[in-house]
C-alpha positions in Angstrom: 0.0 0.0 0.0 2.8 2.4 0.9 4.7 1.6 -2.3 1.5 2.1 -4.4 1.0 5.5 -2.8 4.6 6.4 -3.4 4.4 5.5 -7.1 1.1 7.4 -7.5 2.7 10.5 -6.0 5.7 10.0 -8.2 8.1 9.9 -5.2 9.4 6.4 -6.2 9.0 3.5 -8.6 9.5 -0.2 -8.3 12.0 -1.4 -10.9 10.9 -5.0 -11.7 13.9 -5.5 -14.1 16.3 -5.1 -11.2 14.9 -7.5 -8.6 12.0 -5.3 -7.7 14.3 -2.6 -6.5 12.7 0.5 -5.0 14.1 3.6 -6.8 13.5 7.1 -5.6 12.5 9.7 -8.2 14.8 12.3 -6.8 17.8 12.1 -4.4 16.3 14.8 -2.1 13.4 12.4 -1.4 15.8 9.7 -0.4 18.0 11.9 1.7 15.0 13.5 3.4 13.5 10.1 4.4 16.9 9.0 5.7 17.3 12.2 7.8 13.9 11.6 9.4 15.0 8.2 10.7 16.2 8.0 14.4 20.0 7.9 14.6 20.2 4.3 15.8 17.7 3.1 13.2 19.7 4.9 10.5 23.0 3.3 11.7 21.3 -0.1 11.7 20.1 0.4 8.2 23.6 1.4 7.0 24.9 -1.8 8.7 22.4 -3.9 6.8 23.3 -2.2 3.5 27.0 -2.9 4.2 26.3 -6.6 4.5 24.8 -6.7 1.0 26.7 -7.8 -2.1 27.6 -4.3 -3.3 30.6 -2.5 -4.7 33.5 -2.0 -2.3 33.1 1.8 -2.3 29.3 1.5 -1.5 30.0 -1.0 1.3 32.7 1.4 2.6 30.3 4.3 2.7 27.7 2.4 4.6 30.3 1.0 7.1 31.6 4.5 7.6 28.1 5.7 8.5 27.2 2.7 10.7 30.2 2.5 13.0 31.0 4.7 16.0 34.4 4.5 17.6 37.2 2.4 16.1 37.0 -0.7 14.0 40.1 -2.2 12.3 38.2 -4.4 9.9 35.9 -1.6 8.7 39.0 0.7 8.3 40.5 -1.9 5.9 37.4 -1.9 3.8 37.6 1.9 3.6 41.3 1.7 2.7 40.3 -0.6 -0.2 37.6 1.8 -1.3 40.0 4.7 -1.2 42.4 2.8 -3.5 39.6 1.8 -5.9 38.1 5.3 -6.2 41.6 6.9 -6.6 42.4 4.6 -9.5 39.1 5.7 -11.0 40.1 9.4 -10.7 37.5 10.1 -8.1 39.9 11.9 -5.7 37.3 13.7 -3.6 35.5 10.3 -2.9 38.8 8.6 -2.2 39.6 11.4 0.3 36.3 10.8 2.1 37.0 7.1 2.4 40.6 7.7 3.5 39.6 10.2 6.2 36.8 7.9 7.5 39.4 5.0 7.6 41.6 7.3 9.7 38.7 8.1 12.0 38.0 4.4 12.6 41.7 3.7 13.4 42.7 3.1 17.0 45.0 6.0 18.0 47.1 3.5 19.9 48.0 1.8 16.6 50.6 4.3 15.7 51.7 2.6 12.5 48.3 2.5 10.9 47.4 5.9 12.2 50.5 7.4 10.6 50.0 5.5 7.3 46.4 6.6 7.0 47.2 10.2 8.0 49.8 10.3 5.2 47.4 8.7 2.8 44.6 11.2 3.5 47.0 14.1 3.3 48.3 12.9 -0.1 44.7 12.6 -1.4 43.7 16.0 -0.1 46.6 17.6 -1.9 45.9 15.6 -5.1 42.2 16.5 -4.9 43.0 20.3 -4.8 42.7 20.9 -1.0 46.3 21.6 0.1 45.1 23.3 3.3 43.4 20.1 4.4 46.5 18.2 3.5 48.7 20.5 5.6 46.2 20.4 8.5 46.5 16.6 8.5 50.3 16.4 8.7 50.8 19.5 11.0 50.5 17.4 14.2 53.1 15.0 12.8 55.4 17.9 12.1 55.1 19.2 15.6 56.0 15.7 16.8 59.1 15.7 14.5 60.2 19.0 16.0 59.9 17.6 19.5 61.8 14.3 18.7 65.6 14.4 19.1 65.9 11.4 16.7 63.9 11.7 13.5 61.7 8.6 12.8 62.0 6.8 9.4 58.8 8.4 8.1 60.0 12.0 8.8 61.0 12.6 5.2 57.5 11.5 3.9 55.8 13.9 6.4 58.0 16.8 5.4 57.6 16.1 1.7 53.8 16.2 2.0 54.1 19.4 3.9 56.1 20.9 1.1 53.6 19.9 -1.5 50.8 21.4 0.6 52.6 24.7 1.1 53.4 24.8 -2.6 49.7 24.4 -3.4 48.9 27.2 -1.0 51.7 29.7 -1.5 53.8 28.6 -4.5 57.1 26.8 -5.1 59.2 29.0 -2.9 57.1 28.0 0.2 57.8 24.3 -0.5 61.6 24.5 -0.7 62.4 24.6 3.1 60.3 21.5 3.6 61.6 19.6 0.5 65.2 20.4 1.4 64.7 19.2 4.9 63.2 16.0 3.7 66.1 15.4 1.3 68.6 15.9 4.0 67.1 13.1 6.1 67.2 10.4 3.3 70.3 8.2 2.9 72.9 9.1 0.3 72.7 6.8 -2.8 69.1 5.9 -2.3 66.4 6.3 -5.0 64.2 8.0 -2.4 66.8 10.8 -1.9 67.3 11.2 -5.6 63.6 11.6 -6.1 63.4 14.2 -3.3 66.3 16.1 -4.9 64.3 16.1 -8.1 61.4 17.7 -6.3 63.8 20.3 -5.0 65.1 21.0 -8.5 61.7 21.5 -10.0 60.6 23.8 -7.2 63.8 25.9 -7.5 63.3 26.4 -11.2 60.5 28.8 -10.3 62.6 30.6 -7.7 66.4 30.5 -8.4 67.6 29.0 -11.7 71.3 29.0 -10.7 70.6 27.2 -7.5 68.3 24.8 -9.4 71.2 24.0 -11.7 73.6 23.2 -8.8 71.0 21.0 -7.2 70.4 19.4 -10.6 74.0 18.3 -10.8 73.5 16.6 -7.4 70.3 15.1 -8.7 72.0 13.5 -11.7 74.7 12.1 -9.4 72.2 10.7 -6.9 70.1 9.2 -9.7 73.1 7.5 -11.2 74.0 6.1 -7.8 70.5 4.7 -7.3 70.9 2.5 -10.4 67.4 3.5 -11.6 67.5 4.1 -15.3 64.2 5.9 -15.5 65.2 8.2 -12.6 68.5 8.8 -14.3 66.8 10.0 -17.5 64.5 12.2 -15.4 67.4 13.7 -13.6 69.2 14.5 -16.9 66.1 16.1 -18.3 65.7 18.3 -15.2 69.4 19.4 -15.5 68.9 20.2 -19.2 65.9 22.4 -18.4 68.0 24.2 -15.7 70.9 24.7 -18.2 68.5 26.1 -20.8 67.0 28.6 -18.3 70.3 29.6 -16.7 
């Protein structure tokens, strides 16, 4: 009876070609009905939807809405959804999944908390929200400044901070962070060579002569890393610096 009334009022229709699925005529009708549900009933409904055989990103959305507190298994589903939506180019959706995964992570699990914080910050910057990216890593930067010995992930934190500042204020604002990150990475490593590359490209917009000097270091570091593609990239960066000098 209720479905018949809904169809007559053109609020919804029953799609018999899709297993008699009930489809709302307009998303505002759907969201309005959902908002009228009591909180616990809405969470219970999300949990039931998450148990259905649906796409990973749909399941992740419902799990994110259903769970309060921390949940390691749900966070893994949201991680997978973030990866799937990122590969599809849906960066804003991927960021939502990544941030919800972070919210569901036990703060005592420092490894997963750090990994998901960096993942969310990276997605925020890629999605065009560098301020959000910096806000996510800022507490980690404060912790770095307080630590006498820098943890292994310090360079990744500083590199993300540099990308965020570049998005907010231009390449010059990124350089202190990128240089600090490069200094922490071991000599001869591909990671240090890539970080030097980021420094070179940022310097090209600020100080070409300095960029050329750094470019020479970049070429040497890339050669030491034994990565042919990185070596080609380094030589290209130096050629650009030479042409601009």
